[in-house]
C-alpha positions in Angstrom: -28.1 -82.4 -183.0 -25.8 -83.6 -185.8 -23.9 -86.8 -185.4 -20.1 -86.6 -184.8 -17.8 -87.9 -187.5 -16.7 -91.0 -185.6 -20.4 -91.9 -184.9 -21.3 -91.6 -188.5 -18.3 -93.7 -189.6 -19.2 -96.3 -187.0 -22.8 -96.3 -188.3 -21.6 -96.8 -191.8 -19.4 -99.8 -190.8 -22.3 -101.4 -188.9 -24.7 -101.1 -191.8 -22.1 -102.4 -194.2 -21.3 -105.4 -192.0 -25.1 -106.1 -191.7 -25.3 -105.9 -195.5 -22.6 -108.4 -196.1 -24.2 -110.9 -193.7 -27.6 -110.5 -195.5 -25.9 -110.6 -198.9 -24.2 -113.9 -198.0 -27.5 -115.3 -196.9 -29.2 -114.5 -200.2 -31.5 -111.8 -198.7 -30.9 -109.4 -201.5 -33.6 -106.9 -200.7 -32.5 -106.4 -197.1 -28.9 -106.4 -198.1 -29.5 -103.6 -200.6 -31.3 -101.6 -197.9 -28.3 -102.0 -195.5 -25.8 -101.1 -198.2 -27.8 -97.9 -198.9 -27.9 -97.0 -195.3 -24.1 -97.3 -195.2 -23.9 -95.0 -198.2 -26.3 -92.5 -196.7 -24.1 -92.4 -193.5 -20.9 -91.8 -195.5 -22.5 -89.2 -197.7 -23.8 -87.3 -194.7 -20.3 -87.5 -193.2 -18.8 -86.0 -196.4 -21.4 -83.3 -196.6 -21.3 -82.3 -192.9 -17.5 -82.3 -192.8 -16.2 -81.2 -196.3 -12.7 -80.6 -195.0 -12.2 -84.1 -193.6 -8.9 -85.5 -195.0 -10.5 -88.9 -195.3 -13.4 -87.9 -197.6 -11.7 -89.5 -200.6 -11.6 -92.8 -198.8 -15.2 -92.5 -197.8 -16.1 -91.7 -201.5 -14.4 -94.9 -202.6 -16.3 -96.9 -200.1 -19.6 -95.4 -201.4 -18.6 -96.4 -204.9 -17.9 -100.0 -203.8 -21.3 -100.3 -202.0 -23.1 -98.7 -205.0 -21.5 -101.2 -207.4 -22.7 -104.1 -205.1 -26.2 -102.7 -205.1 -26.2 -102.5 -208.9 -25.0 -106.1 -209.0 -27.8 -107.3 -206.7 -30.4 -105.4 -208.7 -29.4 -106.9 -212.0 -31.8 -109.4 -213.6 -30.5 -112.9 -213.2 -29.3 -114.5 -216.3 -28.9 -111.3 -218.3 -25.2 -110.4 -219.0 -24.0 -107.6 -221.2 -20.8 -108.7 -223.0 -18.1 -106.1 -223.2 -16.7 -105.2 -226.6 -13.7 -107.1 -227.9 -11.4 -106.8 -230.9 -13.0 -108.7 -233.7 -9.6 -109.2 -235.3 -8.1 -110.9 -232.3 -7.8 -114.6 -231.9 -10.3 -116.5 -229.7 -7.6 -116.9 -227.0 -6.7 -113.2 -227.2 -10.4 -112.2 -227.0 -10.9 -114.5 -223.9 -7.8 -113.0 -222.2 -9.1 -109.5 -223.0 -12.5 -110.2 -221.5 -11.0 -111.7 -218.3 -8.7 -108.7 -217.9 -11.6 -106.2 -218.5 -13.7 -108.0 -216.0 -11.0 -108.0 -213.3 -10.5 -104.2 -213.9 -14.2 -103.5 -213.7 -14.5 -105.6 -210.5 -11.7 -103.9 -208.6 -11.0 -100.6 -210.3 -13.2 -98.8 -207.8 -10.8 -99.7 -205.0 -8.0 -97.6 -206.5 -7.7 -94.0 -205.4 -6.6 -92.3 -208.6 -5.4 -89.2 -206.7 -2.9 -89.0 -203.9 -4.6 -88.8 -200.4 -4.7 -85.2 -199.3 -3.0 -85.7 -196.0 0.7 -85.4 -195.1 3.0 -86.5 -192.3 2.9 -83.0 -190.8 -0.9 -83.3 -190.3 -0.5 -86.5 -188.2 -0.1 -85.3 -184.7 2.0 -87.5 -182.4 2.1 -91.3 -183.0 5.9 -91.2 -183.3 6.3 -95.0 -182.9 3.8 -95.7 -185.7 5.4 -93.1 -188.0 8.9 -94.6 -187.3 7.7 -98.1 -188.1 6.0 -96.9 -191.4 9.1 -95.0 -192.4 11.4 -98.0 -191.8 9.1 -100.5 -193.5 7.8 -98.5 -196.5 9.3 -95.0 -197.0 13.0 -95.8 -196.7 12.8 -99.1 -198.8 10.9 -97.1 -201.5 13.6 -94.4 -201.5 16.7 -96.7 -201.2 15.9 -100.4 -201.8 19.6 -101.1 -202.3 20.2 -100.5 -198.5 18.0 -103.5 -197.6 19.8 -106.7 -198.9 17.7 -108.9 -196.5 14.5 -107.3 -197.7 12.0 -105.4 -195.6 8.6 -105.9 -193.9 5.7 -105.9 -196.4 3.0 -106.4 -193.8 2.2 -103.8 -191.2 -0.7 -104.1 -188.7 -2.0 -100.9 -187.1 -4.1 -101.6 -184.0 -5.6 -99.5 -181.3 -8.8 -97.6 -180.2 -11.1 -96.1 -182.9 -10.5 -92.5 -183.9 -6.8 -92.4 -183.1 -5.4 -92.1 -186.7 -4.9 -95.5 -188.2 -6.5 -94.6 -191.6 -4.8 -91.2 -191.6 -1.4 -92.8 -191.0 -1.9 -95.1 -194.0 -3.0 -92.3 -196.2 -0.1 -90.1 -195.2 2.3 -92.9 -196.0 0.9 -93.3 -199.5 1.2 -89.6 -200.0 4.8 -89.6 -198.8 5.9 -92.3 -201.3 3.8 -90.9 -204.1 2.3 -94.4 -204.6 -1.0 -96.0 -205.4 -3.4 -96.3 -202.5 -5.8 -99.3 -202.7 -8.4 -98.8 -200.0 -10.6 -101.7 -199.0 -12.5 -102.2 -195.8 -13.9 -105.6 -194.8 -17.3 -104.7 -196.1 -16.3 -103.7 -199.6 -13.9 -106.7 -199.8 -16.5 -109.3 -198.6 -19.2 -107.9 -200.9 -16.8 -108.7 -203.8 -15.7 -112.0 -202.4 -19.1 -113.7 -202.2 -19.0 -116.8 -204.3 -15.6 -117.7 -205.6 -13.9 -116.0 -202.7 -10.4 -117.3 -202.8 -10.1 -116.6 -206.5 -11.0 -113.0 -205.9 -8.5 -112.7 -203.1 -5.9 -113.7 -205.7 -7.3 -111.1 -208.2 -7.0 -108.3 -205.7 -3.4 -109.1 -205.0 -2.7 -109.7 -208.7 -4.2 -106.2 -209.5 -2.0 -104.6 -206.8 1.2 -106.4 -208.1 0.3 -105.4 -211.6 0.2 -101.7 -210.7 3.5 -102.0 -208.9 5.3 -103.8 -211.7 3.7 -102.1 -214.7 3.8 -98.5 -213.4 7.0 -99.0 -211.4 5.4 -97.2 -208.5 4.9 -98.4 -204.9 1.4 -99.7 -204.0 -0.2 -99.7 -200.6 -3.1 -102.2 -200.1 -4.9 -100.8 -197.0 -7.4 -103.2 -195.4 -9.5 -101.5 -192.8 -11.3 -103.6 -190.1 -9.2 -106.6 -191.0 -10.5 -108.5 -188.1 -13.9 -108.7 -189.8 -12.2 -110.4 -192.7 -9.6 -112.6 -191.0 -10.7 -112.8 -187.4 -11.2 -116.1 -185.6 -14.8 -117.5 -185.4 -16.4 -120.4 -183.5 -17.6 -121.9 -186.7 -16.5 -121.3 -190.3 -17.8 -122.5 -193.6 -15.5 -123.9 -196.2 -15.5 -120.7 -198.3 -14.2 -118.7 -195.4 -11.4 -121.1 -194.7 -10.3 -121.2 -198.3 -10.4 -117.4 -198.4 -8.2 -117.1 -195.4 -5.8 -119.7 -196.7 -5.6 -117.8 -200.0 -4.8 -114.6 -198.1 -2.0 -116.3 -196.3 -0.6 -117.6 -199.6 -0.7 -114.1 -201.1 1.0 -112.6 -198.1 3.7 -115.2 -198.3 4.1 -114.3 -202.0 4.9 -110.6 -201.3 7.1 -111.5 -198.3 9.2 -113.9 -200.4 13.0 -113.6 -200.2 14.6 -111.7 -203.1 11.5 -109.9 -204.0 12.0 -106.2 -204.6 8.4 -105.4 -205.7 7.1 -102.3 -204.0 3.8 -103.7 -202.7 2.8 -103.3 -199.0 -0.2 -104.5 -197.0 -1.3 -102.3 -194.1 -4.1 -103.8 -192.0 -6.0 -101.8 -189.4 -8.1 -103.2 -186.5 -9.7 -102.1 -183.3 -9.7 -105.8 -182.2 -6.2 -107.3 -182.7 -7.0 -110.2 -180.3 -9.5 -111.5 -182.9 -6.7 -112.3 -185.3 -5.2 -115.8 -185.4 -1.5 -116.2 -185.0 -0.9 -117.4 -188.7 -2.2 -114.0 -189.8 -0.4 -112.0 -187.2 2.9 -113.7 -188.2 2.5 -112.3 -191.8 2.4 -108.8 -190.4 6.0 -108.4 -189.3 5.3 -104.9 -187.9 2.5 -104.8 -185.3 2.2 -101.2 -184.2 0.0 -99.8 -181.4 -1.8 -96.6 -182.3 -2.7 -95.2 -178.9 -4.7 -92.4 -177.5 -2.9 -89.0 -177.9 -0.4 -88.0 -175.2 -0.6 -84.7 -173.3 1.7 -83.1 -175.8 -0.3 -84.5 -178.8 -3.6 -83.3 -177.2 -2.1 -79.8 -176.9 -1.2 -79.8 -180.6 -4.6 -81.2 -181.5 -6.3 -78.3 -179.7 -3.9 -75.9 -181.3 -4.9 -77.3 -184.7 -8.7 -77.4 -184.2 -9.1 -74.1 -182.3 -6.8 -72.1 -184.6 -9.7 -71.1 -187.0 -12.1 -70.5 -184.1 -12.7 -67.1 -182.4 -11.8 -67.7 -178.8 -11.0 -65.8 -175.6 -7.4 -65.1 -175.1 -7.5 -67.0 -171.8 -8.3 -70.2 -173.7 -5.0 -72.2 -173.6 -4.5 -75.5 -175.4 -2.3 -77.0 -172.7 -5.1 -76.5 -170.1 -7.6 -78.1 -172.4 -5.2 -80.9 -173.1 -5.0 -81.6 -169.3 -8.8 -81.5 -169.0 -9.5 -83.9 -171.8 -7.2 -86.7 -170.8 -8.4 -90.0 -172.2 -10.1 -88.5 -175.3 -9.1 -89.6 -178.8 -7.9 -87.4 -181.6 -11.4 -87.8 -183.2 -13.0 -87.0 -179.9 -11.0 -83.7 -179.6 -12.0 -82.6 -183.0 -15.7 -83.3 -182.1 -15.3 -81.4 -178.9 -14.0 -78.3 -180.7 -16.7 -78.6 -183.4 -19.5 -79.0 -180.8 -18.3 -75.9 -178.8 -18.4 -73.8 -182.0 -21.9 -75.2 -182.8 -23.1 -74.2 -179.4 -22.1 -70.5 -179.7 -23.5 -70.4 -183.2 -26.7 -71.8 -181.9 -26.8 -69.1 -179.3 -26.3 -66.4 -182.0 -29.2 -67.7 -184.1 -31.5 -68.2 -181.0 -30.9 -64.7 -179.6 -34.2 -62.7 -179.5 -32.6 -59.7 -181.3 -31.0 -61.8 -184.1 -31.9 -60.8 -187.7 -30.6 -61.4 -191.1 -28.1 -58.7 -192.1 -29.3 -56.3 -194.8 -27.1 -55.1 -197.6 -24.1 -53.2 -196.3 -24.6 -54.3 -192.7 -21.9 -56.2 -190.9 -23.3 -59.7 -190.1 -23.6 -60.4 -186.3 -20.9 -62.8 -185.0 -21.0 -65.3 -182.2 -19.3 -64.5 -178.9 -15.7 -65.7 -178.2 -15.3 -69.3 -177.0 -14.3 -69.7 -173.4 -12.6 -72.5 -171.4 -16.0 -73.1 -169.7 -17.6 -73.8 -173.1 -15.1 -76.6 -173.6 -15.8 -77.9 -170.1 -19.5 -77.9 -170.8 -18.8 -80.0 -173.9 -17.0 -82.5 -171.6 -20.2 -83.0 -169.7 -22.1 -83.6 -173.0 -19.5 -85.8 -174.7 -17.8 -88.7 -173.0 -14.6 -90.2 -174.4 -15.3 -92.9 -177.0 -12.6 -95.2 -175.5 -13.0 -96.8 -172.0 -10.2 -97.7 -169.6 -11.1 -101.4 -169.9 -10.3 -101.1 -173.7 -7.0 -99.5 -173.0 -6.0 -102.2 -170.5 -6.9 -104.8 -173.1 -4.7 -103.2 -175.7 -1.8 -103.0 -173.2 -2.2 -106.6 -172.3 -2.3 -107.7 -176.0 0.7 -105.5 -176.8 2.8 -107.2 -174.1 2.5 -110.4 -176.0 2.3 -109.5 -179.7 3.6 -105.9 -180.3 6.4 -105.8 -182.9 8.1 -102.5 -183.9 
């Protein structure tokens, strides 16, 4: 049985986190193996679900991990100097080399094309949409209406598979801006060594795009708790990295600044973030499980291309699958279709159609098929998790 999209993405995140830990410990061979497993999971996800709107994001992550593998595989002490203008002064040559190195280090984080996802495709999540419009879309369209400035840091938190990454991608598409996608794994793999300097480079690159291209830039940091979360013990490099991040956030939040640079952080564990970091995210938005109305729309969306019995009603399915995330609902619909396709191929009288023959088709999906999937696939989010999010929201939510 094939793995569901959320499970494959979770596997990739785990392998990448393991790789970073091994990388930081100097275990290069084991780190390379873990980075490769993360790549394999993402590649499988892309191939199994070619219509997934986040495939461009997954492709960028693969590129980041591949670049880290290449860096680890390079022979120590052997550097290839990039070409410089022989007619330039030594100072100009040095500046050119530094600029080229920065671009090479971080260019793979930039999505050159707009994310292929729009607001219309984000079902429900009205509070989150409203917060993103107020903080990013409206200031981008009419900055003159915000004499006191506007929020530059937005934290999206909530259960996995509920649309945090899709929201960020849709926002970038809405404002026709650059979308810099970094997860904790790809960032930390670049931040080994002179960490705090590279934090500065990432923000410098983002500011450069905003100022030079005169276009808005969204710096999206997935799993930000892995990067900035509190730990029982921290080494000096981690402390300096966090302090540099605070400095950079203060820089883009400064009064009188009209640069169109925004930082969106996403986390499933908001309670892992210290208050100094939370304070830099003026908007802290809960991205919850879908409501009944949203679940109905999700079933409309995912069952629309499927051949189903006329008695199958999205509202009835929405009531049955209370507590399931948006990602869970897509997996349920996909699994139901896979089940009846498997029935077709497993039938004793099944045969490959000959030329001119109409290919045999699977039977129509029924409500009972979806109910059977409920027995096979439990929700990915527990009630204990939901209670933890509500408790945290009571203290720290900021719309």
